[in-house]
Every structure is written in C-alpha cells, then in structure tokens.
N, C-alpha and C positions, 0 to 999 in steps of 0.2 A: 239328505242325500248321502250316503256314509262313503267314506273313501279310507284306502287304505297307504300308509306313509312308508318307506324303505329308505331309510340313513344309509348309506353308502361312506366307510373310513376306508381311509387308506393308509392307515397306521394301523402298529397294535395294541385293540384294546379289546378288553373282553366283553363276549354277548351280553354282560348283567349290563356294564357299562353304556353299549352302542341299546340299549334298550329303553335307559334310563335317560339318554339324550333325544332319542327319538319318542318319550313322552314328552320330555321339556317341549321337544320343536312344535307337536301336534299341541298341547299347551298354549302355547305363544300364538300359533296359527289361526286356534280358535278364538282367544280370547281378542289378537287386535280386529280378526274380523265379524266377532259378534257370535259367530254358533259356528258349530259342528259341520251342519247343513253346507253353510256356502263356501266350506273351500273346495271342493270340484269343480262346483260351475265357475267360481271365481276364477282357481286355478286352469281351466280351461279355456277360460275367457280370455285369460291375459296369453296362454301359449298362443290361442289366436293373432291375437293386436301385435304379438313377435313375432309370429311366421308370417302375418302383412306387411308389415311395417318394421321390422326388423329386434333386435337389441334396443337400442336407444334411440328409439325414434322423437326429432322433434314435437314439444306439447302439439305445435300447428297443424303436424299431419295428423292428427288427433281429433275424434269426434268428441266432446263431454262426456258423453257416457263410457268410451275407452279409454279417455284420459283417468279418470274416476276411478275405473278399474284398476288403470295399468299403476296410479298411486298406491293404490289400496292393495293390491299385491305386493309391489317392491316393500311395502310399511311392515305387511306382515310378515314377511320372507324375513328380512331383515330381523325383526321383533324374534323369528321364530330361530335362527343361525345362536345370534348373541345367550337365546337362551339355551339352547342345544349343548356349545359348546365353548360359550364364555369361561367356565374355571376348566375348563378342557382344550387347552391351546393344541394338545398331543394329534384333536381330532380335525385339525384346522383346514386339512382339506376334505372333508366331508364335502359328498355330495347327498341329492336327497332324489327320489323318485315319487308322485303320488297319481295314484289310480285310482279310477271308482268302479 
C-alpha cells in the first residue's frame, strides 16, 4: 500500500531542504516499521487507537495488539522526526500528514 507524506515546516526552509527532510522522514518510518507497505495501515490503526482512547492511553486500556501498534508507531514517528529534523533545528516546529 502506498502513501503520501507531507511535512509542514513553520519556519523558512527552502523547497529542497523540505524535500530532503521528507525523504529522511519516510526512510526512517519505513526502516523502523520494516516496510513501506506498513506505514499507511499502521498509521491508520494508530490514529484509530488515539481516537478511541486518547493521546496517552494507559497501557491497561489497550488490547495487546493495540498496545503493540501504539508502541510501534510511536517508535517509528520518533525515529522519523529525529531523522528529518535532527540537524535542522530550524524546522523544529514541523508537523506531518500521511494519507493513502
């Protein structure tokens, strides 16, 4: 399953810098989750969990599979943000959007 990633930076960055950050973000997501085909479904499941249980649900409120997805996505997102913004602190307020 393919997906589209859009990184939004609130500070001035060139289109080339933004594109490079998006590529680093995608590469880290895919590496952490294990495959590009997993990004969209894991993200969708994570968003559903957050809609149902809130942003920081207690672990006991989640089923074992929900907890696994929740932790997988959080690890992937952290890796992606670090890869995309690590040396580019001026993009520190960036947000992202993933769609399939």
